Structure formats: structure tokens, C-alpha cells
N, C-alpha and C positions, 0 to 999 in steps of 0.2 A: 125266686130261689129258694131252694131248701136246703137245708145242712143237718148233720147230727153231730153232736158234741159227746164224746165219752168221757166221764168223770164229772160228778156234781160238787166236786170242792170247790175251792177259792177261784182259781183261774177259769174253770169250766162254767162255774155258776154265772159269775160276773161276765164272762165272754158271751154265753147263751143270751142273757137279759140285754146286752149292748147290741150284739147282732140282730136279736128280734126288733129293736127299737129303730134299728135302719130299715126295717121292712121285711127281713129275712124270716122265712118260716124254720123254726130252729126246734128240734127234739133233743132233750137232754137226757142221757143214759147214765143210769149208775146200777152198779149190783146190790146197793145197800137199799133193801126194802124200807126200812126205817127213814132214810133221807128222802126217797122218792115220795114217801107217804106225807112227811113234813110240808114237802114243796107243794104237793097237789092241795094240802090244806092251807097254803098260803104263810106256813113259818118258815122262816129263814135258819138254816144250820149254821151260819156264821152272822157276825156282825160286821156291817159295812155300811157307811152312811148312804143313803138313797137306793139301796139296793131293794128292800121290801117292795118300795111303791114302784121301781122300775119292772119288777117281776109282776106284782100284781096287774100292772096295767097291760103288759103283753101277753099275760094269760088270759085276761079278759078280752083282748083283740083278737085270739085265736091264733097269735104268732109264735107262743112258746109254750110246749108241753114237756112233760115229764115222763119216763118210763124206764122199767127195766128189761123190756123187750128191745133187742138190738135189731132184731130183722124188720120190726114194725118201723122202728126209727129210720133205718136206711132205705126203707121204700121211697123212691123218687128224689132220694139225696144226691146233690151233684158232689158233695164234699162231706168227709167225715174228718173230726178233729179228734185228736189223742189229747186229752187234758188230766192225765191220770199221774198219780204221786210218782217222783223220783227221789224217795228218801235217801239218806247216806246208807251206803251199805257197811253193815257190821265189819269191823276187823281192818279195812284197808281206806276208807274215806272216799271210796268211789261211789259215783251215783248208782242206786239200784234200779236197773231196768227191766225188771222182771214184768212190772205192769203194763210198761210202754209195749214190750214185744209180744206179752199175752193179748193184749188188746188189739194191736195191729193184726196177729194171726186170726183172731176171731172175726175181725172187719172182713178179712180176705174170705174167711170160711163162708161168711154170711153173704157176701156180695152176689148180686145177680146181673149186674151190668159193670161197665168199665166206670171208676170213680177217682176223685183226687183224695189222698189220704194224707193229712196234714198233722204233723206234730207240733203242738202248742206248749205241750210239757217242756220244762227246761232239761236238756239233754247234752251230754258229751259230744264232742266232735267225732264224726264216724257213725252216729246213730241211725242217721237217715239212711246211709248205705246199707246198714245192717236190717233196718225195717225193710227195705226194698227186697233185699236177698229173702227174707223170711217170707214175705208176702208172695214173692214169685214162686217160692218153694211149695207154699199151700195152694195156690191157685195158679199154676203155669198158663191156664187157658185163658185168663183175664187180665186186661191191660189196667193195673193200678198204679198212676202217679203218684210219687211220694214227693211231699213238700215240707219245709220248714218254716213256721210264722210263729217266732218267739213272743211273748208277751213282757210287756214292761209296765206292770200295774204296781202302783204303790198301795198297800194296805193302808185304808182310810181315805184315800183320794182314787180309788180304782175305776169308778166310772168315768170321772173326768178325764183320768189317763186314757181311757178306751176310747172316748168320744172326741178328745182333743189331744191326740198323741204328738209327740215331737216327731214320729215318724213310724212307718210301718216298713218291717223287715220281711222279704218273701225270699226263701231259699229254695231253689228247684233243681231238678236232675237236668242233665244235658239233653239236647235234642227234643224230639216231637213231645215224648212225655212230660217234659220240663215246660215246653212252651204252653201246653194243655193246662197244666195246673196253674202257671202264672195267669193265664187267661181267667180262669176260674176265679182266683184270688182277687184280681183287679176288679171283676165285678162284684165281688163281695164287698170289698172296701171303697166302692164308687163314691158313697156318700161323703168318705173322708177326702178323697182326691178332688172332689168338687169345691172343697175349702183349701185346696193347695197344701194338704198335708205330704211331705216329702215320703218317697218310698225308697227303700234300698232293695233293687233286685239282684240277686247275685246266687252262687252255688250253695248247694246243701251245707257244706262244710263251714263255709263263710257265715251263714245264717247261725249255725251252732255256736261258733266263737263268738260272735258279735254279742249276743245273749251273755254268755259267761265272762265276756272281756269288760262288758258294761257293768255287771255287778260288782266285779273284781275290784275295777277302778273306783268306784264309789265307795265299797268297804275300806280299799286304802287309803282314801282320804279323811274318812273316820278314823282310822288308827294313826294316821299321820298327825291330825290335830289333837289328838288325845296324848301324843308323847309330846307334842309341843306344848301343851297345857301343863304337862308336869315340869318342862323347863321353864316355863312362865312361874310357876309357883316357887321353884328353887331361886329364880334369879330378880324375882319381883316384877315381872311383866305382867301383861293382862292379855288372855288369849282371845277375848272378845276384839280386842283392838288389832291384835296380830291377824285374826281371821278377816277381819274387814279390811285390812291394808292389803293382804293378799289376794282377797276373794274379788276386790274390785279390778283386778287384773283379768282382763277378759280371756287371757289364756288360761286362767285357773278356775274362776267362777267362784260365787259365793256359797252354792249349795253344799249340803254335807261337810261344812266345815265347822261344826257344833261340838264342843267338847263333852263328853260324858262318860257314863260308865261302861261303854262298848256298844257294838252293835249285837242285834239278835234277828229273830224272825224267822219267816219260813225259806228266804232266800239267800242272804249273804253267807251264813254261817255255812251251810251245804254247798252253795254253789262256788265260794271260795275254795273249798276243800276238793270238791270234785275237779275244778279247774286245774287246780295244782297236780292233782294226781294224774289228770289226763296229759298234762305236760310233761310230766315225768316219764309217763309210757312212751311219749313220742321222743324222749332224751332231749328235751328242751325245758328244763326246769324254770319255773316261774319265781325266782328268788323273792322278789318283792312281794308276791302274792302269800308265800309261804311265810315271811316273816308279819304280814298284816295279820294272818289268822293266830300266831304265836302271840302278837302284841294284844290282840282282842282277846284271847283266852286268859292271858295274865291279868288284862285290866278289870274284869269282873270281880276276880279275887281280890285284888289290890282295893277294890272300893269297899268290900267287906272290912278288910284291915283297916281302911281309913276311918270307917264307923267306929270300930274298936278303939283306934288310937284317940280319936275325938271324944270318946266316952271315958277317957284316963286310962285306957289300955285294960279294962276290965267291964264287961256288960253283963255279968252273972247277976241275975236278979232284976236286972233294969227293964223298964217297959220302953221298947222302941216303936214307934208309930212309922208305917211305911205307907207311903202315897204313892199309888200306882204299881201295878204288877205286870201289865203286859208291856211288851218289848218296846211299844211306842202309843202314842194316843189314837183315838178312833178305830181301835179294833179290839177283838177279844183274843188276838193270838198270843198264846205264851211260849210259842216254841223259841228256845233259846234265849228267853228273855234274861237281862242281867238278874233279874229278882230270883230266879232259879239257882243261881250260884250263890249271890248274897245274902239271902234270908236263911238257908241252911246252914251256912257258918256262922251266923249269928246266933241261930238256935243252939248250934253245938257249942257255942261259947257261953250258953246260959242265959241269954236273953229272951225275954217273953215278947214275942212279935203279935203287934195289933194292926191289921192291914186293911186298906180300902182300895178299891178300882172300880170305876164306873161300868165297865163291862166284862173284866177279866176273872171276877172271883170264883164263879163255877168253875171253870177251867183250872185254876190255882189250887182249889180244894183237891184236885186229884193229884198234883205234882208236887205240893209243897208238905213240910212236916204237919202231923196231924195237929201239933200244938197251936199253930198259927190261928189267931182269932180275927174273925172277919166283922167289919162293922158296916153300918149302912150309911155312913158318911165321913167325910175326911175330918171334920171337927170331932166325932164321935171317936175316931181312931187316936186322936191326939189327946182325949180326956186322960189326965193323970200321967202322961207320958214323960218319960226322962229325955227323950229325943225325939226328934222327927226328922225321917229321911225321905226326900222327894226322889223318887225313881223314874217316874214317867210324867211327861210334862202335858197332862190332861189341862185343858183350858178352866176347868172348874176350880183347879188349884191354884192358878194363877190369880184368880179373883177372890181368894180368901183374904180377909182383912188381917194385916199381921199382928194386931193387938189381939183381936179374938182368938187366932190361934194360939198365942202365947199365953192367954190367960186360961186357956183350957188343960194347958200342960202342968205338969209338977216341975220339970226342968226347965232349962232355957236353950238347949243345943238344937239347932237347925242345919242339917246336911243338905243341901240344895245341889244334887249329883247332876242337875240339868242347867243350871245357871238361869233359873226362871226369874228369881227375885233380885230386887236393888240392894245391894248389901248395906248403904247407908240407912234404907228404910227399915231393913230388918233388925239393924243394930239399934237404932232408934226405938223399936218397939220391945227391945229388951232380950233378943236374942243373942246368943254366941253363935254367930253364922259361919258356915263353912261353905264355899263354892268350889268350883273347879277351874285352875288356871288364872284365878284372880287373886290380887293382892289383899 
């Protein structure tokens, strides 16, 4: 089986490599000549554990190739996937579908035979129907079946999520076109169905809602436990025990109940906002999601204020070491990371920031104030610092010996915004230790 995937970003590249690993012949298309050149040279434009080896193996085996030539990529392809960006539209919070529609229309113009056009990008409900309308307008002579196949990839664990997913969601049109699209996608995902991966086969609109609803629900769990953490601090409770006490209930689940500085990344911020805007357009507002967004936005700034309060209300002239810049570990993604709100606030208050991140510093240099100093290691960042702030829970930070970290510092203040460290051990090492939602 042969397919083409448009968009060599995170979703497109991971999906292409994983489909190729299934034995499918995949051509990945992107208009960015620099990105295609990187991939042909075996260099990855993003950091994702295991991705470089997977790409290299499948290129060597002849199952994965890269091009800017859409027509060549579509030769013999039974399905074309759209994995282009859907950023937040300026001014109103809706998903910007410019790239999706442009790509769909270009596929229609280029097609020489009937095919299945699959939206992999995260899109609002109704997008599939509009894609169908547009491709029919461009090529009324050609039978192009439209389908939705949303992705559920966690950055840092994307390959495992693709290879061993909780479910595969397929949304299709009604009638013969839908049946044809579903048959193609079932063949494509056959290796997963052989290991009894559940499949949700449904209508276009339902598949689109499933993706947004899943991300919004997970984001809501994060904002919920963050507010509970504030209550724990005020009342003398322990948010870890609360999360365990409720997470052991199978109806609730333990995942995404980790208090911290708020969610970020490429999905939750833009998807919750787009989901809320879409619901408003349909006259069915999602009040819980709207509140989730507001709680998360205020959370990041509150973390900056927390650091300033812990420093006695004044950080002017103080050296603050920041450990972790990306929105989560095992990725170089800085999009909507808490560090992008917290660090500029501290710089504006007069602090000198010395920062380290295993993978995110190159991207951070383009996004953070020019005065931020970057170091080659966590201990170098802590050298002579008045305070250390843990923002991202990379494993290498978990393994730092507390006494070694303390001895590198001038001050004794440690703000653990991910609850990585053991409070008694930190205090025994001589730290004035602050964490989230713990007494």
C-alpha cells in the first residue's frame, strides 16, 4: 500500500515514520525546502525520542522518502493525509484552517485518479464537510472520499502512542464514499487491529469532536488539580495524597492529576480555545472549558509571583537559576511553555536569569529576553544563584544530589514547581524548599 502525507511537522513526520514501519510505502511532502533537505540528510527537525532511528531505518529499507513534489508523491497513492498546521487564528481564538483548505485543494488539482483524502490535523467540527465541498468544487469530475483520522500523540512518547494506541478513530462520509474510505484506513491500520486495538468508526463530525473533547478533558483535569493544590496549601492538605485518593477511582483515573505551573505545548492551549470558540458558534458554550482556559492562563503568571514572594518580594539584582524551559520533558517544544510567561516576568522585575534545558535552549533563545544566560548543565546554572526554580521535570534534574546543588548556590531557596523532590530530603540538605500543594 502506498500513501502520501502533506506536512513534515511533528504529526506528519511521526506518522510517516510509523506507517512506514508498518510496511506501508510513504512519501512525506513539505513545501519547506530546508526541512526536506534536513530529512534527506538524516537530520531531524524536531526532537522526539526514537524518531531518528525509526526514520533512518525506513529510509534505508525504501519505505520512506521525502519530497517537495506533490504530484510525484501522489503517484500510486491510495490515500493522502493532511498533517499541516492549524494554529490559533489571530483575534478570535478559532483554529486557522488556511493551510488545511489550501492543501486539500492542491491535492484535488493534482489528483489523477480517485483517492481517499484524510485529515490528520486537529480541526474543528465541520471541517471535513467543508473540505469535501472545496475538493468537489475544484474537481467535480473526480471521486475524492474525505475522512477524519485524528492523532493522539504525546510529545516525548509519540512513537509508542502510534504503535500501541488506546484506540484508532476513523470518521467518514455517509454512503459509498465513506465505505471506501473506511476500507482503505482499515487496511492501513491492519497491524494494529491484529493486536486488538479498539477502533471507533463514526461520522466525520463525531471524529472531529472526539479529538477536541479528549484534549479539552485532559486539560480540564490539569486545571482542576492545580486549583485543588491551591486549596491544599491554604488548608494544610497534600495534593499528592488528594490526587492518589481520587485517581485510584477507576471512574476518574490517575493520569493528568499532577499539580504544576500550568499546561502548554502544541495541543492543549490552541485546542481548548478552538473547541470553546466552535461551541460558541453553535450556540452551545462549553463553560467548563472556558474556565479551564482562564485558570491555566492565570496559573502561569501566578507562578512568577510565587517566585518573587519566595524571594522576599524583591528579585531585583538576584540570580535565579531556571531548570527546564520546554513545556514538558523529552521534547524541544517551547510552544506555550510556562517558562515563556514566568521568565519575562522575572526579568522585568530585575532578576538575572541563568537557564538550562537538555533540548529546548536553541528554541528558547529566539523566544525569551536577550538577557537570559544559558548554561551547559544544571549545576552550572545554579552556580552562585540566589534561588533555583524547577520548571520542567527532566529526569536529569531528578537525579541531582541535593547537597551538591545546594553547595553550588549562594542562596538556599529552591522552588520545585513540579513536585519532583522529597521535601524532608531538601530541607535536610539546607534548602528553604517550596513545592506545589504540599504543606
